[in-house]
C-alpha positions as CSV (number, residue, x, y, z in Angstrom):
1,M,1.3,21.3,6.0
2,K,3.5,20.1,3.3
3,P,6.7,21.4,1.8
4,A,6.0,23.4,-1.7
5,V,6.6,21.0,-4.3
6,E,10.0,21.8,-6.0
7,S,11.8,20.2,-9.4
8,R,13.8,17.8,-7.0
9,N,10.4,16.3,-5.4
10,Q,8.0,13.9,-7.4
11,L,4.8,13.5,-5.7
12,W,1.8,11.0,-6.1
13,V,-1.5,11.0,-4.2
14,S,-3.5,8.4,-3.6
15,K,-7.0,9.5,-2.8
16,R,-8.3,6.1,-2.4
17,N,-6.4,5.6,0.6
18,D,-5.3,9.1,1.5
19,L,-1.8,8.4,1.1
20,E,0.9,10.4,-0.7
21,A,4.5,9.1,-1.7
22,W,7.2,11.0,-2.5
23,S,10.6,10.6,-4.2
24,S,13.3,13.5,-3.5
25,A,17.0,13.9,-4.4
26,W,18.2,17.3,-2.1
27,A,21.4,19.0,-2.3
28,A,20.0,22.3,-0.7
29,E,20.0,24.4,2.6
30,P,17.5,23.0,5.4
31,N,14.0,23.7,4.4
32,Q,12.0,25.8,6.6
33,R,10.8,24.2,10.1
34,H,7.4,22.9,9.8
35,S,4.9,20.4,10.9
36,H,2.2,17.8,9.5
37,D,-0.8,17.1,10.6
38,F,-0.2,13.4,9.8
39,F,2.9,10.7,9.9
40,Q,5.8,11.1,7.7
41,L,8.2,7.9,7.0
42,T,11.1,8.8,5.3
43,R,13.7,6.0,3.7
44,T,16.8,7.1,2.5
45,R,18.3,5.7,-0.8
46,S,21.6,7.2,-0.8
47,G,23.6,10.4,0.6
48,V,22.8,10.9,4.3
49,G,19.9,13.0,5.5
50,R,19.5,14.8,8.8
51,I,16.3,15.4,10.3
52,E,16.1,17.4,13.5
53,V,13.1,17.2,15.5
54,A,12.3,18.7,19.0
55,G,15.8,19.5,19.6
56,H,17.2,15.6,18.7
57,R,19.1,14.9,15.5
58,Y,18.6,11.8,13.8
59,D,21.1,11.1,10.7
60,S,19.7,8.7,8.2
61,P,22.2,6.8,6.0
62,P,21.0,4.6,3.4
63,G,18.6,2.0,4.3
64,A,17.4,3.8,7.5
65,C,14.0,5.0,8.2
66,V,12.7,7.8,10.5
67,L,9.1,8.1,11.1
68,I,7.9,11.7,12.4
69,P,4.5,11.8,14.2
70,P,1.7,14.6,13.8
71,G,2.6,18.2,15.0
72,E,6.3,17.7,15.5
73,I,8.1,20.5,14.3
74,H,11.0,19.5,12.0
75,E,13.6,20.2,9.7
76,L,15.1,17.9,6.9
77,H,18.3,18.5,4.7
78,P,21.6,16.6,3.7
79,A,23.9,15.8,6.4
80,D,26.8,16.7,4.3
81,R,27.5,18.3,0.7
82,S,26.5,14.9,-1.0
83,V,22.9,14.7,-2.7
84,W,20.2,13.0,-0.5
85,V,17.8,10.7,-2.1
86,F,14.9,9.5,-0.3
87,D,11.5,8.1,-0.4
88,T,8.6,9.5,1.8
89,L,5.3,8.0,2.5
90,F,2.6,10.0,4.2
91,F,-0.2,8.4,6.2
92,S,-3.3,10.1,7.7
93,V,-3.5,9.8,11.2
94,A,-6.5,7.5,11.1
95,D,-4.2,5.1,9.6
96,L,-1.6,5.1,12.0
97,T,-3.5,6.0,15.6
98,T,-4.0,2.3,15.9
99,F,-2.3,-1.1,15.3
100,T,-5.4,-3.3,15.4
101,S,-5.0,-6.8,17.2
102,G,-8.0,-8.7,16.5
103,D,-10.6,-6.7,17.2
104,R,-8.9,-4.6,19.9
105,A,-6.8,-1.3,19.2
106,Q,-3.4,0.1,20.4
107,P,-3.2,3.6,20.3
108,V,0.0,4.8,19.0
109,V,-1.0,8.4,18.3
110,D,1.4,9.7,21.1
111,C,4.2,7.7,19.8
112,P,7.5,9.6,19.5
113,T,10.0,10.2,16.5
114,I,11.7,7.0,15.8
115,S,14.7,5.9,13.6
116,F,15.6,2.3,12.7
117,A,16.9,0.5,10.2
118,N,15.0,-3.0,9.6
119,A,15.2,-5.0,6.0
120,S,11.7,-6.4,6.5
121,V,10.1,-2.8,7.2
122,L,12.2,-1.7,4.2
123,T,10.5,-4.3,1.7
124,D,7.2,-3.4,2.9
125,F,7.9,0.6,2.6
126,D,9.0,-0.1,-1.2
127,A,6.1,-2.5,-1.9
128,L,3.7,0.3,-0.7
129,H,5.5,3.3,-2.2
130,R,5.3,1.4,-5.6
131,S,1.6,0.8,-5.0
132,V,0.9,4.2,-4.6
133,T,3.3,5.4,-7.8
134,R,1.6,2.9,-10.0
135,G,-1.9,3.7,-8.9
136,D,-2.6,0.1,-7.8
137,E,-6.1,-0.4,-6.8
138,G,-7.4,0.9,-3.3
139,L,-7.4,-3.0,-2.2
140,V,-3.9,-3.3,-2.8
141,Q,-2.7,-0.2,-1.1
142,A,-4.8,-1.0,1.8
143,D,-3.4,-4.3,2.3
144,R,0.2,-3.3,2.0
145,L,-0.4,-0.3,4.3
146,Q,-1.7,-2.9,7.1
147,T,1.5,-4.8,6.3
148,L,3.8,-2.0,7.0
149,L,2.1,-0.5,10.1
150,T,1.9,-4.1,11.5
151,R,5.6,-4.5,10.8
152,I,6.6,-1.2,12.4
153,G,3.8,-2.0,15.6
154,K,5.8,-5.3,16.2
155,M,9.1,-3.6,15.9
156,A,8.2,-0.8,18.2
157,G,6.9,-3.2,20.5
158,V,3.3,-2.4,20.3
159,P,1.5,-5.2,22.4
160,M,-0.5,-7.8,20.3
161,A,-3.3,-9.8,21.4
162,E,-2.3,-13.7,22.2
163,S,-5.6,-14.9,20.8
164,E,-8.0,-13.5,18.2
165,T,-11.8,-13.6,17.8
166,I,-12.3,-16.5,15.2
167,V,-14.1,-15.3,12.0
168,L,-16.4,-18.1,10.9
169,R,-16.1,-19.7,7.6
170,G,-19.3,-18.4,6.9
171,H,-18.4,-15.0,7.3
172,L,-15.2,-15.2,5.3
173,D,-17.7,-17.0,2.4
174,R,-20.0,-14.0,2.4
175,V,-16.6,-11.6,1.7
176,R,-15.8,-13.9,-1.1
177,Q,-19.4,-13.9,-2.4
178,F,-19.3,-9.9,-2.2
179,M,-15.8,-10.1,-4.4
180,E,-17.5,-12.1,-6.7
181,S,-20.4,-9.7,-7.5
182,H,-18.7,-6.6,-7.6
183,L,-16.0,-7.5,-10.3
184,T,-16.3,-4.4,-12.3
185,R,-15.2,-1.9,-9.9
186,D,-12.3,-1.6,-6.9
187,V,-13.7,-3.0,-3.7
188,S,-12.1,-1.3,-0.4
189,L,-10.9,-3.3,2.6
190,A,-13.4,-1.2,4.9
191,E,-16.4,-2.8,2.8
192,L,-15.2,-6.2,3.0
193,A,-14.6,-5.7,7.0
194,A,-17.9,-4.5,6.9
195,V,-19.4,-7.6,5.2
196,A,-17.4,-10.2,7.6
197,G,-18.4,-7.8,10.8
198,V,-14.8,-7.6,12.3
199,G,-11.6,-5.1,12.1
200,E,-9.5,-4.8,8.6
201,C,-6.3,-6.3,10.1
202,H,-8.3,-9.0,11.6
203,L,-9.9,-9.8,8.1
204,T,-6.9,-9.5,6.3
205,R,-5.1,-12.1,8.5
206,A,-8.2,-14.5,8.5
207,F,-8.8,-14.5,5.1
208,R,-4.9,-15.3,4.0
209,R,-5.3,-18.3,6.4
210,A,-8.2,-19.6,4.7
211,F,-7.8,-18.9,1.1
212,G,-4.0,-18.8,1.0
213,Q,-3.8,-15.0,-0.3
214,P,-4.7,-11.6,0.9
215,P,-8.0,-10.1,-0.2
216,H,-6.9,-7.9,-2.9
217,A,-4.8,-10.8,-4.6
218,F,-8.1,-13.2,-4.3
219,H,-10.3,-10.4,-6.0
220,R,-7.7,-9.7,-8.5
221,Q,-7.6,-13.3,-9.3
222,L,-11.5,-13.5,-9.7
223,R,-11.4,-10.5,-12.1
224,V,-8.7,-12.1,-14.4
225,S,-10.5,-15.4,-14.4
226,R,-13.7,-13.6,-15.5
227,A,-12.0,-11.7,-18.1
228,R,-10.2,-15.1,-19.3
229,R,-14.0,-16.0,-19.9
230,L,-14.9,-12.9,-21.6
231,L,-12.1,-13.2,-23.9
232,K,-13.4,-17.1,-25.0
233,D,-16.0,-15.0,-26.5
234,E,-13.8,-13.1,-28.4
235,R,-14.8,-10.0,-26.7
236,P,-12.6,-6.7,-27.5
237,I,-9.9,-6.4,-25.1
238,V,-10.5,-2.9,-24.1
239,D,-14.2,-3.8,-23.3
240,V,-13.1,-7.0,-21.2
241,A,-10.6,-4.6,-19.3
242,A,-13.4,-2.3,-18.5
243,E,-15.6,-5.0,-17.6
244,T,-13.5,-6.4,-15.1
245,G,-12.7,-3.3,-13.3
246,F,-9.3,-2.4,-14.4
247,A,-8.1,1.3,-14.8
248,D,-7.2,0.9,-18.3
249,Q,-6.0,-1.6,-21.1
250,A,-2.4,-1.5,-19.9
251,H,-2.9,-2.3,-16.1
252,F,-5.3,-4.9,-17.2
253,T,-2.5,-6.4,-19.7
254,R,0.4,-6.6,-16.7
255,H,-2.2,-8.3,-14.4
256,F,-3.3,-10.9,-17.1
257,K,0.2,-11.7,-18.2
258,R,1.4,-12.4,-14.6
259,L,-1.5,-14.6,-13.6
260,V,-2.2,-16.1,-16.9
261,G,1.3,-16.4,-18.6
262,V,0.5,-14.6,-21.8
263,T,-1.0,-11.0,-22.6
264,P,-4.5,-10.8,-23.3
265,G,-3.9,-10.4,-26.9
266,A,-1.7,-13.5,-27.4
267,Y,-4.6,-15.4,-25.2
268,L,-7.3,-13.9,-27.8
269,R,-5.4,-14.9,-30.9
270,G,-5.1,-18.4,-29.3
271,V,-8.8,-18.4,-28.9
272,K,-9.2,-17.4,-32.7
273,N,-6.6,-20.1,-33.8
274,V,-8.5,-22.7,-32.4
275,Q,-11.8,-21.7,-33.5
276,D,-10.7,-21.2,-37.1
277,A,-9.0,-24.4,-37.1
């Protein structure tokens, strides 16, 4: 399984989506040869890493990624005497077994180890890595995971359907209504796809086209709008955060300020100023 956690590694585990995010800085001898029962995607930030898989050697300079499939015996170490600084994402086999195109799936579980440098993949990698390390909602992580997988699938030449099954607006309205009735907790992409009766990737694309943003952003906007109404009733901020499904007050404050423009505290003070005038 995974190498033992050492002082040079930092690890975050997302139980919501069976994801792991690692940040590492290595200046040591090769780690013991090993394999995983999940996919590993490693992205070099500085230095040069060397990944040896099945007799092949992949040098990974800054900006390069290496995707290692399950079951491949491999060894990682710095390519020279410099420190190799890199981030890693571990995905479950269930996540990476298929890239969904509409309601059809393309199996990639037998894909080989691949090494590549792609600016769009790096952007998507970083967004997902940050999402896991920050402990974002499961819906956010699922959306960013799908974006990354779709990008890698296109880059690797996984065929995509030319046309998709139409998701009727009524189905999407049911998804929206489900979100509106579940503002006090995190909802999963699997739940929303079941409500719509389509695959998760298909739902994400159709929802974005219909509402102008992905499901996680739309749900967060609904929660912030609900919080805004509660603050107008001068409810305590800590209670408002809990009643709108945010993990803690700091998490609530960050998203509220991003969408409203001021912190919940500043908004509440504005409410009281008007009412006291």
